[in-house]
C-alpha positions as CSV (number, residue, x, y, z in Angstrom):
1,X,-21.8,-6.2,-43.0
2,X,-22.3,-4.1,-39.9
3,X,-19.7,-2.0,-38.2
4,X,-20.2,-1.1,-34.6
5,X,-18.6,1.5,-32.3
6,X,-17.4,0.9,-28.7
7,X,-18.8,3.9,-26.9
8,X,-15.7,4.2,-24.8
9,X,-14.4,5.9,-28.0
10,X,-16.5,8.9,-27.3
11,X,-17.0,8.6,-23.5
12,X,-16.6,12.4,-23.0
13,X,-19.4,13.1,-25.5
14,X,-21.6,10.4,-24.0
15,X,-21.0,11.8,-20.5
16,X,-22.1,15.3,-21.5
17,X,-25.0,14.4,-23.8
18,X,-25.7,10.7,-24.4
19,X,-28.4,11.2,-27.0
20,X,-26.1,13.6,-28.9
21,X,-23.3,11.0,-28.8
22,X,-25.6,8.4,-30.3
23,X,-26.4,10.9,-33.0
24,X,-22.7,11.3,-33.8
25,X,-22.5,7.5,-34.1
26,X,-25.4,7.4,-36.5
27,X,-24.1,10.3,-38.6
28,X,-20.6,8.6,-38.9
29,X,-22.3,5.6,-40.5
30,X,-22.3,3.0,-37.8
31,X,-25.0,0.4,-37.5
32,X,-24.7,-0.2,-33.7
33,X,-22.8,0.1,-30.5
34,X,-21.1,-1.7,-27.7
35,X,-21.6,-0.2,-24.3
36,X,-19.0,0.9,-21.8
37,X,-21.4,2.0,-19.1
38,X,-25.0,3.1,-19.5
39,X,-24.6,6.8,-18.4
40,X,-27.7,6.6,-16.1
41,X,-30.0,5.3,-18.8
42,X,-32.5,2.6,-17.8
43,X,-32.9,-0.3,-20.2
44,X,-36.2,1.1,-21.4
45,X,-34.7,4.6,-22.0
46,X,-31.7,3.1,-23.7
47,X,-33.9,1.1,-26.0
48,X,-35.9,4.2,-26.9
49,X,-32.7,6.1,-27.7
50,X,-31.2,3.3,-29.8
51,X,-34.5,3.0,-31.8
52,X,-34.5,6.8,-32.4
53,X,-31.1,6.7,-33.9
54,X,-31.6,3.4,-35.7
55,X,-28.7,1.7,-33.8
56,X,-28.5,-1.8,-32.3
57,X,-26.6,-2.9,-29.3
58,X,-24.4,-5.9,-29.7
59,X,-22.6,-6.2,-26.3
60,X,-21.4,-4.4,-23.2
61,X,-18.1,-4.2,-21.3
62,X,-18.6,-5.1,-17.6
63,X,-15.8,-5.4,-15.1
64,X,-15.3,-8.7,-13.2
65,X,-16.4,-7.3,-9.8
66,X,-19.7,-6.1,-11.4
67,X,-20.2,-9.5,-13.2
68,X,-19.8,-11.2,-9.8
69,X,-22.0,-8.8,-7.8
70,X,-24.7,-7.9,-10.3
71,X,-24.8,-10.5,-13.0
72,X,-28.6,-10.8,-12.9
73,X,-29.0,-7.0,-13.5
74,X,-26.6,-7.1,-16.4
75,X,-28.4,-10.1,-18.0
76,X,-31.8,-8.3,-17.6
77,X,-30.3,-5.1,-19.2
78,X,-28.9,-7.2,-22.1
79,X,-32.2,-9.0,-22.7
80,X,-34.2,-5.8,-22.8
81,X,-31.8,-4.4,-25.4
82,X,-31.6,-7.7,-27.4
83,X,-27.9,-8.5,-27.1
84,X,-26.3,-11.7,-25.7
85,X,-22.7,-10.8,-25.0
86,X,-21.2,-9.5,-21.8
87,X,-17.4,-8.8,-22.1
88,X,-15.0,-8.4,-19.2
89,X,-12.6,-5.6,-20.3
90,X,-9.6,-7.0,-18.5
91,X,-8.1,-8.6,-15.4
92,X,-4.7,-8.1,-13.9
93,X,-2.4,-10.4,-12.0
94,X,1.3,-10.8,-11.3
95,X,1.6,-14.5,-11.7
96,X,0.3,-17.5,-13.7
97,X,-1.5,-18.7,-10.6
98,X,-3.1,-15.2,-10.2
99,X,-4.4,-15.2,-13.8
100,X,-5.7,-18.7,-13.4
101,X,-7.6,-17.7,-10.2
102,X,-9.1,-14.6,-11.8
103,X,-10.1,-16.6,-14.9
104,X,-11.8,-19.2,-12.7
105,X,-13.9,-16.5,-11.2
106,X,-14.8,-15.3,-14.7
107,X,-15.7,-18.8,-15.7
108,X,-18.2,-19.1,-12.8
109,X,-19.9,-16.0,-14.2
110,X,-19.9,-17.4,-17.7
111,X,-21.5,-20.6,-16.6
112,X,-24.3,-18.8,-14.7
113,X,-24.9,-16.5,-17.7
114,X,-25.0,-19.4,-20.1
115,X,-28.1,-20.7,-18.3
116,X,-29.8,-17.5,-19.4
117,X,-28.6,-17.7,-23.0
118,X,-25.9,-15.1,-22.4
119,X,-22.2,-15.4,-23.5
120,X,-19.4,-14.0,-21.5
121,X,-16.3,-12.8,-23.3
122,X,-12.9,-11.4,-22.4
123,X,-11.2,-8.4,-24.0
124,X,-7.4,-8.2,-24.0
125,X,-4.9,-5.4,-23.6
126,X,-1.2,-5.8,-24.1
127,X,-0.3,-7.1,-20.6
128,X,-2.0,-10.5,-21.3
129,X,0.8,-11.2,-23.7
130,X,3.4,-11.3,-20.9
131,X,4.9,-14.8,-20.8
132,X,4.7,-17.1,-17.8
133,X,7.0,-20.0,-18.9
134,X,5.8,-21.2,-22.3
135,X,2.4,-19.5,-22.1
136,X,1.0,-16.0,-22.4
137,X,-1.2,-14.8,-19.6
138,X,-4.0,-14.7,-22.3
139,X,-3.5,-18.5,-22.8
140,X,-3.8,-19.1,-19.1
141,X,-7.0,-17.0,-19.0
142,X,-8.6,-19.0,-21.8
143,X,-7.5,-22.3,-20.5
144,X,-9.0,-21.6,-17.1
145,X,-12.2,-20.1,-18.4
146,X,-13.2,-22.7,-21.0
147,X,-16.7,-21.3,-21.8
148,X,-15.5,-17.7,-22.0
149,X,-15.1,-16.4,-25.5
150,X,-12.3,-14.1,-26.7
151,X,-12.9,-10.5,-27.9
152,X,-9.7,-9.7,-29.5
153,X,-8.3,-6.2,-29.5
154,X,-6.1,-6.2,-32.5
155,X,-4.2,-3.1,-31.5
156,X,-3.2,-4.3,-28.1
157,X,-2.3,-7.7,-29.4
158,X,0.2,-6.1,-31.8
159,X,1.5,-3.8,-29.1
160,X,2.0,-6.9,-26.9
161,X,4.3,-8.3,-29.6
162,X,2.1,-11.0,-31.2
163,X,0.8,-11.3,-34.7
164,X,-3.0,-11.0,-34.4
165,X,-3.7,-13.3,-37.3
166,X,-1.4,-16.1,-36.2
167,X,-2.8,-15.9,-32.6
168,X,-6.4,-15.9,-33.7
169,X,-6.2,-18.8,-36.2
170,X,-6.4,-21.6,-33.7
171,X,-8.9,-19.8,-31.6
172,X,-11.2,-19.3,-34.6
173,X,-11.0,-23.0,-35.4
174,X,-11.8,-23.8,-31.8
175,X,-14.8,-21.5,-31.8
176,X,-13.4,-19.3,-29.0
177,X,-13.8,-15.9,-30.7
178,X,-16.9,-13.8,-29.9
179,X,-16.0,-10.4,-31.5
180,X,-13.2,-8.4,-33.0
181,X,-12.1,-5.0,-31.7
182,X,-10.8,-3.1,-34.8
183,X,-8.2,-0.8,-33.5
184,X,-5.3,0.3,-35.6
185,X,-1.6,0.5,-34.8
186,X,0.6,3.1,-36.4
187,X,3.2,1.8,-38.9
188,X,5.9,3.1,-36.5
189,X,5.6,3.6,-32.8
190,X,2.6,2.7,-30.6
191,X,0.0,5.3,-31.6
192,X,-3.6,4.4,-32.1
193,X,-4.3,5.7,-35.6
194,X,-7.4,5.4,-37.8
195,X,-8.4,2.1,-39.3
196,X,-6.6,1.4,-42.6
197,X,-3.9,4.0,-41.9
198,X,-1.6,1.7,-40.0
199,X,0.1,-1.7,-40.1
200,X,-2.6,-4.3,-39.0
201,X,-3.7,-6.6,-41.8
202,X,-7.5,-6.2,-41.3
203,X,-8.3,-7.8,-44.6
204,X,-6.6,-11.1,-43.7
205,X,-8.3,-11.1,-40.2
206,X,-11.7,-10.3,-41.8
207,X,-11.3,-13.4,-44.0
208,X,-10.5,-15.5,-40.9
209,X,-13.3,-13.9,-38.9
210,X,-15.9,-12.8,-41.4
211,X,-17.9,-9.7,-40.5
212,X,-21.2,-11.5,-41.3
213,X,-20.4,-14.0,-38.5
214,X,-18.5,-11.9,-35.9
215,X,-19.3,-8.5,-34.6
216,X,-16.6,-6.0,-35.7
217,X,-16.4,-3.2,-33.2
218,X,-14.2,-0.1,-33.8
219,X,-12.6,1.4,-30.7
220,X,-10.7,4.7,-31.2
221,X,-8.7,6.0,-28.3
222,X,-6.4,8.6,-29.9
223,X,-7.6,11.4,-32.3
224,X,-5.9,13.6,-34.8
225,X,-8.8,16.0,-34.9
226,X,-12.4,15.9,-33.6
227,X,-14.1,12.8,-32.3
228,X,-16.6,12.9,-35.1
229,X,-13.9,13.1,-37.7
230,X,-12.0,10.3,-36.1
231,X,-14.8,7.8,-35.7
232,X,-15.9,8.7,-39.3
233,X,-12.5,8.0,-40.7
234,X,-12.1,4.7,-38.9
235,X,-15.6,3.7,-40.1
236,X,-14.8,4.6,-43.7
237,X,-11.4,2.8,-43.5
238,X,-13.0,-0.5,-42.2
239,X,-15.9,-0.2,-44.7
240,X,-13.4,0.0,-47.6
241,X,-11.7,-3.1,-46.3
242,X,-15.0,-5.0,-46.0
243,X,-16.0,-3.9,-49.5
244,X,-12.7,-5.4,-50.9
245,X,-13.3,-8.8,-49.4
């Protein structure tokens, strides 16, 4: 069961020495990555680097403006690297109508990408769990982008005040989930701690969304020590959870 790393977790390392960052990912035990920018690497060069460090690419984060303006380029990059998932890392609005409009624009991108065998997903933060009447903003997004899949960030769901497992159950049944962002919330407060050291019930969520069917991607934003130590500890924590299934 593969465990992937969102490269935003080590963006400083990647910006200084991208090949060195991939070496850190490999040494920490990961099987692959999700991109958050390509750091100037062409598709061919990126493939060469991933092959060197025996890592696979599973997806990338791409903002809605980029999806609308350069979807063909993103699709071509994905096909060269062999992944089929483009994820919008968030949209912001101040009303239900605003979220519905932005989701409609995302849906247009998803329908175009689908013609090329590419899936478009949406990654949440906490603001999508603001209520507008009886619905969360996240509900409005998914309803108005019916072919877009949900990449659930468990940390931000919990910070937003929802139980990740309860929210994900109907979406899993409906086939709306494309990937899980494994990010841990401290037992008290809102600190991003290492996987397995906080309050999120990863084991129950892994049973609902098995890691042999869904990409599980660790994203680490806060560190108690070095980046390498942090991504290693989160990897080991999630690996222990998977081994206990």
